[in-house]
C-alpha positions in Angstrom: -3.7 -113.4 -56.6 -6.0 -116.5 -55.6 -5.1 -115.9 -51.8 -5.8 -112.4 -51.6 -8.8 -113.0 -53.4 -10.3 -115.7 -50.8 -9.2 -113.4 -48.3 -11.1 -110.6 -49.6 -13.9 -112.6 -50.0 -14.1 -113.8 -46.6 -13.6 -110.2 -45.5 -16.7 -108.9 -47.3 -18.9 -111.6 -45.8 -17.9 -110.6 -42.8 -18.5 -106.7 -43.7 -22.1 -107.7 -45.0 -22.8 -109.3 -41.6 -22.5 -106.2 -39.2 -24.6 -106.5 -36.3 -27.0 -103.9 -35.1 -29.1 -102.3 -32.4 -32.3 -100.1 -32.4 -34.2 -97.5 -30.3 -37.8 -98.8 -31.4 -38.1 -101.3 -28.8 -39.9 -101.5 -25.4 -38.6 -102.3 -22.1 -40.1 -105.4 -20.9 -40.8 -106.0 -17.3 -43.3 -108.7 -17.2 -42.2 -112.5 -16.5 -41.6 -114.0 -19.9 -38.5 -112.3 -20.3 -35.6 -114.8 -19.2 -32.8 -112.1 -19.0 -31.8 -110.8 -15.6 -30.3 -107.9 -17.0 -31.5 -104.5 -15.8 -33.7 -102.6 -18.3 -33.3 -105.3 -20.9 -35.0 -104.4 -24.1 -37.1 -106.8 -25.9 -38.8 -105.9 -29.6 -42.4 -106.3 -29.3 -43.0 -109.4 -31.3 -46.0 -111.7 -31.8 -44.2 -114.9 -30.6 -40.9 -115.3 -28.9 -38.3 -117.9 -29.4 -36.5 -119.7 -26.1 -33.5 -121.7 -25.9 -33.8 -125.1 -24.5 -30.1 -126.1 -24.2 -26.6 -125.3 -25.2 -23.3 -127.0 -26.3 -19.9 -125.9 -25.1 -17.5 -125.6 -22.2 -14.9 -123.9 -21.2 -12.6 -126.8 -20.1 -12.9 -130.3 -19.8 -14.0 -133.0 -22.4 -12.5 -131.8 -25.7 -15.4 -132.7 -27.7 -17.4 -130.3 -25.7 -14.7 -127.7 -26.4 -14.9 -125.5 -29.5 -12.2 -123.6 -31.3 -13.9 -121.1 -33.7 -17.5 -122.1 -34.6 -18.2 -120.5 -37.9 -21.6 -122.4 -39.2 -23.7 -124.8 -37.9 -26.7 -127.0 -39.1 -29.3 -129.8 -38.3 -29.5 -133.1 -40.3 -32.1 -134.7 -41.5 -32.2 -137.1 -38.8 -32.3 -134.2 -36.2 -28.4 -134.2 -35.1 -26.8 -130.9 -34.7 -23.6 -130.2 -36.9 -21.2 -128.1 -36.4 -18.5 -126.7 -38.3 -15.1 -125.8 -36.1 -13.0 -123.5 -38.3 -9.9 -124.0 -35.6 -10.4 -127.9 -35.1 -10.8 -128.1 -39.0 -13.7 -130.8 -38.3 -17.5 -130.9 -37.9 -18.6 -132.0 -34.9 -21.7 -134.2 -34.4 -24.3 -134.1 -31.4 -27.6 -135.3 -31.1 -31.0 -133.2 -30.5 -29.8 -133.1 -26.9 -26.7 -132.0 -27.0 -24.7 -135.4 -26.8 -21.3 -135.8 -28.4 -21.5 -138.3 -31.3 -18.4 -138.1 -33.3 -16.2 -136.0 -35.8 -16.4 -135.8 -39.5 -13.5 -134.8 -41.6 -10.1 -133.8 -40.7 -7.0 -131.1 -42.1 -5.7 -132.3 -45.5 -6.2 -132.3 -48.8 -7.4 -135.7 -49.8 -10.7 -137.3 -50.1 -13.2 -136.2 -47.3 -10.6 -133.6 -46.0 -10.2 -130.0 -45.9 -8.0 -127.1 -45.4 -10.4 -124.0 -44.9 -14.0 -125.3 -44.2 -15.9 -122.2 -44.8 -19.7 -123.2 -44.6 -22.0 -126.1 -44.1 -25.6 -127.2 -45.0 -27.8 -130.6 -44.7 -29.1 -132.3 -47.8 -32.9 -133.5 -47.9 -31.5 -136.8 -48.7 -29.6 -137.0 -45.5 -26.0 -136.0 -45.0 -24.5 -132.7 -45.6 -21.9 -130.9 -48.0 -19.3 -128.6 -47.0 -17.3 -125.8 -48.8 -13.6 -125.9 -48.4 -12.5 -122.6 -49.4 -8.5 -123.2 -49.7 -9.1 -126.6 -51.0 -11.3 -124.7 -53.7 -14.2 -127.8 -53.6 -17.5 -129.0 -52.3 -17.4 -132.1 -50.3 -20.4 -134.5 -49.9 -21.3 -137.0 -47.0 -24.0 -139.3 -46.8 -26.6 -140.0 -44.6 -24.1 -142.1 -42.2 -21.7 -139.2 -42.4 -19.2 -141.0 -44.8 -17.4 -139.2 -47.9 -19.0 -140.0 -50.9 -17.9 -137.6 -53.6 -16.4 -134.2 -54.1 -16.8 -131.0 -56.8 -13.8 -129.2 -57.9 -13.1 -126.8 -60.7 -14.6 -123.9 -59.6 -13.0 -120.5 -60.8 -10.9 -118.8 -57.8 -13.0 -120.3 -55.5 -16.2 -122.4 -54.1 -19.5 -121.4 -53.1 -19.3 -119.2 -49.8 -22.6 -119.9 -48.6 -25.1 -122.4 -49.8 -28.7 -124.2 -49.3 -29.0 -127.8 -50.3 -32.3 -128.5 -52.0 -34.1 -131.8 -53.2 -32.4 -133.5 -56.4 -28.6 -133.1 -55.3 -28.4 -129.5 -55.8 -27.7 -126.4 -54.1 -28.6 -122.7 -54.2 -25.4 -120.8 -53.2 -23.8 -117.4 -53.4 -20.5 -117.4 -55.0 -17.6 -114.7 -55.6 -17.4 -113.7 -59.3 -14.2 -112.5 -61.0 -14.2 -110.9 -64.6 -10.9 -110.1 -65.5 -9.8 -108.0 -68.5 -6.6 -106.7 -69.8 -7.1 -103.2 -67.9 -9.4 -104.3 -65.5 -10.6 -106.6 -62.5 -14.1 -106.5 -61.7 -15.4 -108.7 -58.4 -18.8 -109.2 -57.4 -21.4 -112.0 -56.4 -23.8 -114.2 -58.2 -26.6 -116.4 -56.6 -27.2 -119.6 -58.6 -28.2 -123.0 -58.6 -25.3 -125.7 -59.0 -25.5 -129.3 -59.6 -23.4 -132.0 -57.8 -21.4 -132.8 -60.8 -20.7 -129.4 -62.4 -19.0 -126.3 -60.9 -20.7 -123.9 -63.3 -24.0 -122.7 -62.2 -27.1 -124.2 -64.2 -29.2 -121.2 -63.1 -28.2 -117.3 -62.3 -30.8 -115.8 -60.0 -28.6 -112.7 -59.3 -25.7 -111.5 -60.5 -23.5 -107.9 -59.9 -19.8 -106.9 -60.5 -18.1 -103.6 -59.6 -14.5 -102.5 -60.6 -12.2 -103.9 -57.9 -10.4 -101.2 -55.3 -7.6 -102.1 -53.4 -8.7 -99.4 -51.3 -12.2 -99.8 -50.5 -13.2 -103.5 -49.6 -16.8 -103.1 -48.5 -18.2 -103.6 -52.0 -21.6 -102.9 -50.5 -23.0 -102.7 -54.3 -22.6 -106.2 -54.7 -23.9 -107.2 -51.2 -26.8 -109.7 -51.0 -28.7 -112.5 -49.1 -30.7 -115.7 -50.2 -32.5 -118.5 -48.7 -34.1 -121.6 -50.5 -37.0 -124.1 -50.0 -36.2 -127.5 -50.0 -38.2 -127.9 -53.6 -36.1 -124.8 -54.6 -38.4 -121.7 -54.4 -35.5 -119.1 -53.9 -35.6 -115.5 -52.2 -33.0 -113.2 -52.7 -32.6 -109.5 -50.9 -29.8 -106.6 -51.3 -28.1 -106.0 -48.0 -29.2 -102.0 -47.7 -29.9 -99.9 -45.0 -32.3 -97.7 -47.2 -34.4 -100.6 -48.6 -36.5 -103.7 -47.1 -37.2 -106.1 -49.6 -37.2 -109.3 -51.2 -37.6 -111.2 -54.5 -38.9 -115.0 -55.0 -37.8 -117.1 -58.0 -38.8 -120.3 -59.4 -36.2 -123.3 -59.5 -36.0 -122.7 -63.0 -34.8 -119.0 -62.5 -38.1 -117.2 -63.1 -39.2 -114.6 -60.9 -42.3 -115.0 -59.0 -42.9 -111.9 -57.3 -41.1 -108.8 -55.3 -41.8 -107.7 -51.9 -41.2 -104.2 -50.5 -42.1 -102.8 -47.0 -43.1 -99.2 -48.0 -43.4 -98.3 -44.3 -39.5 -99.1 -43.7 -37.7 -96.1 -42.1 -33.7 -96.3 -41.9 -32.4 -96.7 -38.2 -29.4 -95.0 -37.4 -26.4 -97.1 -35.1 -24.8 -96.6 -32.1 -21.5 -95.1 -31.8 -20.8 -98.1 -29.5 -21.7 -100.4 -32.2 -19.8 -98.9 -34.9 -16.6 -99.0 -32.6 -17.3 -102.4 -32.3 -17.5 -103.2 -35.9 -14.2 -101.5 -36.4 -12.5 -103.6 -33.5 -14.1 -107.0 -35.1 -12.7 -105.9 -38.4 -9.6 -104.9 -37.3 -9.2 -108.2 -35.4 -10.3 -110.3 -38.6 -8.0 -108.5 -40.9 -4.9 -108.6 -38.4 -5.4 -112.2 -38.0 -5.2 -112.8 -42.0 -2.0 -110.8 -42.2 -3.8 -107.6 -43.7 -3.7 -104.3 -42.4 -7.3 -102.5 -41.7 -5.2 -98.7 -41.5 -4.3 -99.2 -45.3 -7.8 -99.6 -46.5 -10.5 -96.9 -47.0 -13.6 -98.6 -45.5 -16.0 -97.0 -43.1 -18.8 -98.7 -41.5 -22.0 -97.8 -42.8 -24.0 -95.3 -40.2 -27.2 -97.0 -40.9 -28.4 -100.1 -39.7 -29.2 -102.7 -42.5 -32.8 -103.5 -43.2 -32.5 -107.4 -43.6 -29.4 -109.5 -41.9 -30.3 -112.6 -43.0 -33.1 -114.9 -45.0 -34.1 -118.5 -43.9 -36.6 -121.0 -44.9 -38.0 -123.3 -42.3 -39.2 -127.0 -42.4 -42.7 -126.0 -43.4 -41.8 -123.6 -46.2 -41.9 -120.2 -44.1 -40.0 -117.4 -45.2 -37.9 -116.1 -41.9 -37.0 -112.5 -42.7 -34.2 -111.5 -39.8 -34.1 -107.7 -39.3 -31.3 -105.8 -39.1 -32.6 -102.9 -36.9 -33.6 -104.5 -33.7 -31.1 -105.0 -30.8 -31.8 -108.7 -30.5 -32.6 -111.2 -33.1 -36.0 -110.3 -34.3 -38.0 -111.9 -37.5 -41.0 -111.2 -40.0 -42.4 -114.5 -40.8 -44.0 -115.2 -44.6 -45.9 -117.8 -45.8 -44.3 -119.1 -49.2 -46.3 -116.8 -51.4 -45.2 -113.5 -49.6 -48.1 -113.2 -46.9 -47.1 -112.1 -43.7 -47.7 -114.6 -40.9 -46.4 -113.3 -37.6 -43.3 -111.7 -36.1 -41.0 -113.4 -33.6 -38.0 -112.2 -31.4 -35.4 -114.3 -29.6 -35.6 -113.6 -25.7 -32.2 -114.5 -24.6 -31.0 -111.2 -23.3 -28.4 -108.8 -24.4 -26.1 -111.6 -24.8 -27.9 -112.6 -28.4 -26.7 -109.1 -29.9 -24.2 -110.4 -31.3 -24.9 -113.7 -32.2 -25.4 -115.3 -35.4 -28.8 -117.0 -35.5 -30.2 -119.1 -38.2 -33.2 -121.2 -38.9 -33.5 -124.7 -40.3 -35.9 -127.1 -40.4 -37.7 -127.1 -37.2 -35.2 -125.0 -34.8 -33.4 -122.2 -34.4 -29.1 -122.4 -33.8 -27.4 -119.3 -32.6 -23.6 -118.9 -32.1 -21.1 -115.9 -31.6 -18.1 -115.8 -34.0 -16.3 -113.7 -31.7 -17.5 -114.8 -27.7 -16.1 -112.9 -25.0 -15.9 -116.0 -23.1 -15.7 -119.5 -24.9 -17.7 -120.6 -28.1 -20.7 -122.1 -27.5 -23.9 -123.2 -29.8 -27.4 -122.7 -28.4 -30.4 -124.1 -29.8 -34.4 -123.9 -29.6 -37.6 -125.2 -31.2 -39.6 -122.9 -33.5 -43.6 -122.2 -33.2 -45.7 -124.0 -35.4 -44.2 -127.6 -35.2 -46.2 -130.4 -33.3 
Protein backbone atom coordinates (compact mmCIF):
# COMPACT_ATOMS: atom_id res chain seq x y z
CA UNK A 1 0.00 0.00 0.00
CA UNK A 2 2.88 2.37 0.82
CA UNK A 3 4.44 1.96 -2.65
CA UNK A 4 1.08 2.48 -4.37
CA UNK A 5 0.47 5.61 -2.28
CA UNK A 6 3.84 7.12 -3.22
CA UNK A 7 3.37 6.33 -6.90
CA UNK A 8 -0.09 7.89 -6.81
CA UNK A 9 1.37 10.96 -5.07
CA UNK A 10 3.97 11.38 -7.80
CA UNK A 11 1.25 10.99 -10.44
CA UNK A 12 -0.93 13.62 -8.77
CA UNK A 13 1.93 16.10 -8.94
CA UNK A 14 2.28 15.34 -12.65
CA UNK A 15 -1.43 15.85 -13.23
CA UNK A 16 -1.29 19.17 -11.40
CA UNK A 17 1.52 20.52 -13.57
CA UNK A 18 0.13 20.26 -17.10
CA UNK A 19 1.34 22.59 -19.81
CA UNK A 20 -0.90 24.92 -21.75
CA UNK A 21 -1.46 27.10 -24.80
CA UNK A 22 -3.66 30.13 -25.42
CA UNK A 23 -4.74 32.43 -28.19
CA UNK A 24 -4.54 35.77 -26.35
CA UNK A 25 -1.02 36.54 -27.57
CA UNK A 26 0.62 38.46 -30.37
CA UNK A 27 2.75 37.45 -33.34
CA UNK A 28 6.05 39.20 -32.81
CA UNK A 29 7.93 40.42 -35.86
CA UNK A 30 10.35 42.83 -34.21
CA UNK A 31 14.03 42.15 -33.49
CA UNK A 32 13.86 41.41 -29.77
CA UNK A 33 12.63 37.84 -30.19
CA UNK A 34 15.37 35.21 -30.23
CA UNK A 35 13.24 32.60 -31.99
CA UNK A 36 13.68 31.72 -35.64
CA UNK A 37 10.40 29.79 -35.79
CA UNK A 38 8.02 31.19 -38.39
CA UNK A 39 5.03 33.01 -36.84
CA UNK A 40 6.47 32.64 -33.36
CA UNK A 41 3.87 33.69 -30.80
CA UNK A 42 5.17 35.67 -27.85
CA UNK A 43 3.02 37.09 -25.04
CA UNK A 44 2.85 40.85 -24.62
CA UNK A 45 4.79 41.70 -21.44
CA UNK A 46 6.45 44.64 -19.71
CA UNK A 47 9.82 42.90 -19.81
CA UNK A 48 11.35 39.74 -21.26
CA UNK A 49 13.61 37.04 -19.86
CA UNK A 50 16.51 35.77 -21.99
CA UNK A 51 18.53 32.58 -21.63
CA UNK A 52 22.19 33.31 -20.95
CA UNK A 53 23.55 29.76 -20.99
CA UNK A 54 22.68 26.08 -20.73
CA UNK A 55 24.08 22.86 -19.28
CA UNK A 56 23.72 19.44 -20.88
CA UNK A 57 25.03 17.53 -23.88
CA UNK A 58 23.84 14.52 -25.83
CA UNK A 59 27.09 12.52 -25.74
CA UNK A 60 30.60 13.01 -24.41
CA UNK A 61 31.71 13.99 -20.92
CA UNK A 62 29.36 12.08 -18.59
CA UNK A 63 29.46 14.96 -16.10
CA UNK A 64 27.40 17.01 -18.57
CA UNK A 65 25.09 14.20 -19.75
CA UNK A 66 21.88 14.16 -17.72
CA UNK A 67 19.66 11.13 -17.32
CA UNK A 68 16.38 12.62 -16.12
CA UNK A 69 16.33 16.14 -14.65
CA UNK A 70 13.53 16.37 -12.10
CA UNK A 71 14.45 19.51 -10.15
CA UNK A 72 17.10 22.21 -9.82
CA UNK A 73 18.00 25.08 -7.54
CA UNK A 74 20.55 27.83 -7.01
CA UNK A 75 22.74 27.58 -3.89
CA UNK A 76 23.50 30.63 -1.76
CA UNK A 77 27.00 30.81 -3.28
CA UNK A 78 25.51 30.99 -6.78
CA UNK A 79 26.16 27.42 -7.92
CA UNK A 80 23.52 25.45 -9.83
CA UNK A 81 22.40 22.15 -8.28
CA UNK A 82 20.61 19.73 -10.62
CA UNK A 83 18.72 16.73 -9.27
CA UNK A 84 19.02 13.79 -11.68
CA UNK A 85 16.57 10.99 -10.89
CA UNK A 86 18.22 8.57 -13.31
CA UNK A 87 21.73 9.07 -11.97
CA UNK A 88 20.28 9.25 -8.43
CA UNK A 89 22.65 12.09 -7.65
CA UNK A 90 22.90 15.88 -7.49
CA UNK A 91 25.22 17.49 -10.03
CA UNK A 92 26.81 20.80 -9.04
CA UNK A 93 27.86 23.46 -11.56
CA UNK A 94 29.39 26.92 -11.27
CA UNK A 95 27.29 29.98 -12.25
CA UNK A 96 28.95 29.67 -15.69
CA UNK A 97 27.94 26.02 -16.08
CA UNK A 98 31.28 24.36 -15.28
CA UNK A 99 31.02 20.99 -13.52
CA UNK A 100 32.05 20.98 -9.84
CA UNK A 101 31.11 17.51 -8.65
CA UNK A 102 28.32 15.15 -7.60
CA UNK A 103 26.61 15.00 -4.23
CA UNK A 104 24.88 11.91 -2.90
CA UNK A 105 24.44 8.49 -4.41
CA UNK A 106 22.00 5.61 -4.53
CA UNK A 107 21.60 3.80 -1.23
CA UNK A 108 19.86 3.82 2.13
CA UNK A 109 22.75 5.03 4.26
CA UNK A 110 23.51 8.52 5.59
CA UNK A 111 23.56 11.05 2.77
CA UNK A 112 22.22 8.49 0.29
CA UNK A 113 18.82 8.29 -1.36
CA UNK A 114 16.63 5.83 -3.24
CA UNK A 115 14.17 8.09 -5.08
CA UNK A 116 15.15 11.78 -4.73
CA UNK A 117 12.07 13.82 -5.60
CA UNK A 118 12.88 17.45 -4.75
CA UNK A 119 15.70 19.80 -3.74
CA UNK A 120 15.82 23.29 -2.23
CA UNK A 121 18.74 25.48 -1.20
CA UNK A 122 18.94 26.72 2.40
CA UNK A 123 19.55 30.41 3.22
CA UNK A 124 22.26 29.29 5.64
CA UNK A 125 24.04 27.44 2.81
CA UNK A 126 23.79 23.96 1.38
CA UNK A 127 20.50 22.32 0.51
CA UNK A 128 17.89 19.76 1.55
CA UNK A 129 16.71 16.79 -0.53
CA UNK A 130 13.50 14.78 -0.23
CA UNK A 131 13.93 11.01 -0.68
CA UNK A 132 10.48 9.70 -1.54
CA UNK A 133 11.32 5.98 -1.31
CA UNK A 134 13.62 6.44 1.68
CA UNK A 135 10.91 8.48 3.48
CA UNK A 136 13.33 11.13 4.68
CA UNK A 137 14.70 14.63 4.24
CA UNK A 138 18.48 14.82 3.88
CA UNK A 139 20.45 17.95 4.81
CA UNK A 140 23.77 19.02 3.31
CA UNK A 141 25.85 21.93 4.65
CA UNK A 142 27.45 24.83 2.78
CA UNK A 143 30.36 22.55 1.84
CA UNK A 144 27.82 20.14 0.33
CA UNK A 145 28.59 17.56 3.00
CA UNK A 146 25.88 15.45 4.61
CA UNK A 147 25.15 16.46 8.20
CA UNK A 148 21.68 15.21 9.18
CA UNK A 149 18.45 13.62 8.05
CA UNK A 150 14.86 13.73 9.24
CA UNK A 151 12.81 10.52 9.23
CA UNK A 152 9.54 9.33 10.76
CA UNK A 153 7.13 10.87 8.25
CA UNK A 154 3.76 9.17 7.98
CA UNK A 155 3.55 7.46 4.58
CA UNK A 156 5.95 9.81 2.78
CA UNK A 157 8.13 12.91 3.23
CA UNK A 158 7.26 16.33 1.80
CA UNK A 159 6.92 16.26 -1.99
CA UNK A 160 8.01 19.85 -2.64
CA UNK A 161 9.38 22.55 -0.35
CA UNK A 162 11.09 25.90 0.09
CA UNK A 163 13.75 26.41 2.75
CA UNK A 164 13.46 29.50 4.95
CA UNK A 165 15.57 31.11 7.68
CA UNK A 166 16.01 29.17 10.89
CA UNK A 167 16.60 25.76 9.26
CA UNK A 168 12.89 25.32 8.55
CA UNK A 169 11.00 24.47 5.38
CA UNK A 170 7.61 25.37 3.96
CA UNK A 171 6.43 22.20 2.26
CA UNK A 172 3.68 20.40 0.39
CA UNK A 173 2.97 16.94 1.77
CA UNK A 174 0.50 14.23 0.92
CA UNK A 175 -1.73 13.39 3.87
CA UNK A 176 -3.86 10.35 4.62
CA UNK A 177 -6.81 9.87 6.93
CA UNK A 178 -7.64 6.21 7.46
CA UNK A 179 -10.75 4.94 9.20
CA UNK A 180 -12.25 1.48 9.35
CA UNK A 181 -14.43 2.06 6.30
CA UNK A 182 -12.73 4.81 4.31
CA UNK A 183 -9.39 6.20 3.22
CA UNK A 184 -9.13 9.91 2.40
CA UNK A 185 -6.17 11.42 0.58
CA UNK A 186 -5.17 15.03 0.19
CA UNK A 187 -2.48 17.66 0.47
CA UNK A 188 -1.26 19.89 3.27
CA UNK A 189 1.04 22.90 3.17
CA UNK A 190 2.85 23.48 6.42
CA UNK A 191 6.07 24.46 8.18
CA UNK A 192 8.55 21.82 9.35
CA UNK A 193 11.63 22.16 11.52
CA UNK A 194 14.83 20.22 10.99
CA UNK A 195 14.05 17.99 13.98
CA UNK A 196 10.35 17.08 13.81
CA UNK A 197 8.46 15.06 11.15
CA UNK A 198 5.21 16.70 12.29
CA UNK A 199 4.46 20.25 11.00
CA UNK A 200 4.53 23.10 13.50
CA UNK A 201 2.12 25.21 11.38
CA UNK A 202 -0.50 24.22 8.79
CA UNK A 203 -1.40 26.87 6.18
CA UNK A 204 -3.63 24.72 3.99
CA UNK A 205 -5.14 21.24 4.21
CA UNK A 206 -7.72 19.36 2.17
CA UNK A 207 -8.85 15.72 2.05
CA UNK A 208 -11.10 13.81 -0.36
CA UNK A 209 -12.20 10.15 -0.25
CA UNK A 210 -9.80 7.90 -2.12
CA UNK A 211 -11.20 6.57 -5.39
CA UNK A 212 -8.81 4.16 -7.19
CA UNK A 213 -10.68 4.82 -10.45
CA UNK A 214 -10.13 8.58 -10.28
CA UNK A 215 -6.60 9.74 -9.43
CA UNK A 216 -6.87 13.30 -10.72
CA UNK A 217 -7.84 14.56 -7.24
CA UNK A 218 -8.12 18.13 -8.49
CA UNK A 219 -10.01 19.33 -5.40
CA UNK A 220 -6.80 19.10 -3.34
CA UNK A 221 -4.40 20.52 -5.94
CA UNK A 222 -2.58 23.58 -4.58
CA UNK A 223 0.54 25.67 -5.25
CA UNK A 224 2.75 27.49 -2.77
CA UNK A 225 5.84 29.69 -2.37
CA UNK A 226 7.62 31.41 0.50
CA UNK A 227 10.08 34.20 1.12
CA UNK A 228 13.30 33.55 3.03
CA UNK A 229 11.76 35.27 6.06
CA UNK A 230 8.74 32.95 5.99
CA UNK A 231 5.95 34.88 4.27
CA UNK A 232 3.90 32.11 2.60
CA UNK A 233 1.71 32.23 -0.50
CA UNK A 234 -0.80 29.56 -1.52
CA UNK A 235 -2.96 29.26 -4.62
CA UNK A 236 -5.50 26.70 -5.86
CA UNK A 237 -4.73 24.94 -9.13
CA UNK A 238 -7.95 25.93 -10.87
CA UNK A 239 -9.06 26.67 -14.43
CA UNK A 240 -11.69 29.10 -13.12
CA UNK A 241 -10.05 31.28 -10.46
CA UNK A 242 -6.86 33.36 -10.47
CA UNK A 243 -6.14 33.95 -6.79
CA UNK A 244 -3.52 33.59 -4.08
CA UNK A 245 -3.45 33.99 -0.29
CA UNK A 246 -0.60 35.44 1.77
CA UNK A 247 0.17 34.01 5.23
CA UNK A 248 2.47 35.07 8.03
CA UNK A 249 5.15 32.67 9.17
CA UNK A 250 2.99 31.84 12.18
CA UNK A 251 0.00 30.92 10.00
CA UNK A 252 -2.13 34.09 10.14
CA UNK A 253 -3.82 35.09 6.88
CA UNK A 254 -2.49 38.45 5.69
CA UNK A 255 -4.52 39.06 2.51
CA UNK A 256 -6.19 37.40 -0.47
CA UNK A 257 -5.62 38.54 -4.03
CA UNK A 258 -8.24 37.75 -6.69
CA UNK A 259 -8.06 38.78 -10.33
CA UNK A 260 -11.70 39.62 -11.04
CA UNK A 261 -10.95 40.12 -14.75
CA UNK A 262 -9.59 36.62 -15.29
CA UNK A 263 -11.24 34.66 -18.10
CA UNK A 264 -10.80 30.88 -18.51
CA UNK A 265 -9.06 29.67 -21.66
CA UNK A 266 -9.78 26.49 -23.60
CA UNK A 267 -6.91 24.11 -24.32
CA UNK A 268 -6.03 22.96 -27.80
CA UNK A 269 -6.67 19.34 -28.70
CA UNK A 270 -2.97 18.97 -29.49
CA UNK A 271 -2.08 19.97 -25.95
CA UNK A 272 -4.68 17.62 -24.45
CA UNK A 273 -3.37 14.72 -26.54
CA UNK A 274 0.19 15.52 -25.44
CA UNK A 275 -0.86 15.40 -21.78
CA UNK A 276 -2.61 12.06 -22.25
CA UNK A 277 0.53 10.66 -23.87
CA UNK A 278 2.71 12.02 -21.07
CA UNK A 279 0.54 10.53 -18.32
CA UNK A 280 0.33 7.17 -20.12
CA UNK A 281 4.11 7.10 -20.48
CA UNK A 282 4.68 8.09 -16.85
CA UNK A 283 2.25 5.49 -15.52
CA UNK A 284 3.65 2.76 -17.77
CA UNK A 285 7.14 3.47 -16.44
CA UNK A 286 5.75 2.93 -12.93
CA UNK A 287 4.02 -0.31 -13.82
CA UNK A 288 0.51 1.16 -13.80
CA UNK A 289 -2.17 1.03 -16.49
CA UNK A 290 -3.69 4.36 -17.52
CA UNK A 291 -6.54 2.61 -19.32
CA UNK A 292 -7.75 1.20 -16.02
CA UNK A 293 -8.22 4.67 -14.50
CA UNK A 294 -11.18 6.96 -15.06
CA UNK A 295 -9.24 10.13 -15.82
CA UNK A 296 -9.79 12.88 -18.35
CA UNK A 297 -7.60 15.96 -18.93
CA UNK A 298 -9.14 19.26 -17.93
CA UNK A 299 -10.42 20.99 -21.10
CA UNK A 300 -9.45 24.43 -19.72
CA UNK A 301 -6.06 25.85 -18.88
CA UNK A 302 -5.10 26.31 -15.24
CA UNK A 303 -5.17 29.97 -14.25
CA UNK A 304 -1.88 29.67 -12.34
CA UNK A 305 0.77 27.02 -12.83
CA UNK A 306 3.41 28.10 -10.31
CA UNK A 307 4.37 30.49 -7.49
CA UNK A 308 7.90 31.67 -6.68
CA UNK A 309 9.55 34.31 -4.50
CA UNK A 310 12.86 35.76 -5.71
CA UNK A 311 15.82 37.12 -3.78
CA UNK A 312 14.33 40.58 -3.26
CA UNK A 313 10.92 39.36 -2.04
CA UNK A 314 8.99 39.66 -5.28
CA UNK A 315 6.23 37.12 -5.90
CA UNK A 316 6.33 35.61 -9.41
CA UNK A 317 2.99 34.12 -10.45
CA UNK A 318 3.37 31.83 -13.46
CA UNK A 319 0.23 32.03 -15.57
CA UNK A 320 -1.19 28.83 -16.99
CA UNK A 321 -2.97 30.50 -19.88
CA UNK A 322 0.03 31.45 -22.00
CA UNK A 323 1.72 29.48 -24.74
CA UNK A 324 5.17 30.03 -23.27
CA UNK A 325 6.28 30.94 -19.69
CA UNK A 326 4.72 34.23 -18.54
CA UNK A 327 4.69 35.81 -15.07
CA UNK A 328 2.77 38.45 -13.17
CA UNK A 329 5.20 39.93 -10.63
CA UNK A 330 3.99 41.41 -7.32
CA UNK A 331 5.67 42.92 -4.29
CA UNK A 332 5.33 41.17 -0.93
CA UNK A 333 2.15 43.12 -0.15
CA UNK A 334 0.37 42.02 -3.34
CA UNK A 335 0.92 45.16 -5.45
CA UNK A 336 1.39 44.30 -9.12
CA UNK A 337 4.79 45.49 -10.34
CA UNK A 338 5.20 44.24 -13.91
CA UNK A 339 4.73 41.28 -16.23
CA UNK A 340 7.54 39.17 -17.68
CA UNK A 341 7.69 36.57 -20.46
CA UNK A 342 10.42 34.11 -21.39
CA UNK A 343 11.63 34.74 -24.94
CA UNK A 344 12.92 31.29 -25.90
CA UNK A 345 10.63 30.19 -28.69
CA UNK A 346 8.06 27.44 -28.79
CA UNK A 347 10.54 24.96 -27.35
CA UNK A 348 9.85 26.51 -23.93
CA UNK A 349 6.19 25.47 -24.09
CA UNK A 350 6.83 22.24 -22.18
CA UNK A 351 9.56 23.52 -19.87
CA UNK A 352 9.43 23.75 -16.10
CA UNK A 353 10.55 27.32 -15.41
CA UNK A 354 11.41 28.18 -11.82
CA UNK A 355 12.46 31.42 -10.16
CA UNK A 356 15.17 31.25 -7.50
CA UNK A 357 17.14 34.12 -5.99
CA UNK A 358 18.32 36.30 -8.94
CA UNK A 359 17.88 33.76 -11.76
CA UNK A 360 15.38 31.66 -13.64
CA UNK A 361 16.13 28.00 -14.36
CA UNK A 362 14.35 25.89 -17.00
CA UNK A 363 14.29 22.18 -17.82
CA UNK A 364 12.05 19.73 -19.66
CA UNK A 365 10.80 16.65 -17.81
CA UNK A 366 10.26 14.86 -21.12
CA UNK A 367 12.67 16.34 -23.69
CA UNK A 368 12.37 15.34 -27.33
CA UNK A 369 16.15 15.04 -27.73
CA UNK A 370 18.21 15.03 -24.52
CA UNK A 371 17.93 16.71 -21.07
CA UNK A 372 19.31 20.24 -20.72
CA UNK A 373 19.11 22.94 -18.06
CA UNK A 374 18.74 26.55 -19.22
CA UNK A 375 19.23 29.63 -17.05
CA UNK A 376 19.32 33.41 -17.15
CA UNK A 377 19.17 36.56 -15.03
CA UNK A 378 16.10 38.21 -13.55
CA UNK A 379 15.47 41.95 -13.95
CA UNK A 380 16.00 44.26 -11.00
CA UNK A 381 19.29 42.81 -9.69
CA UNK A 382 22.41 44.96 -10.01
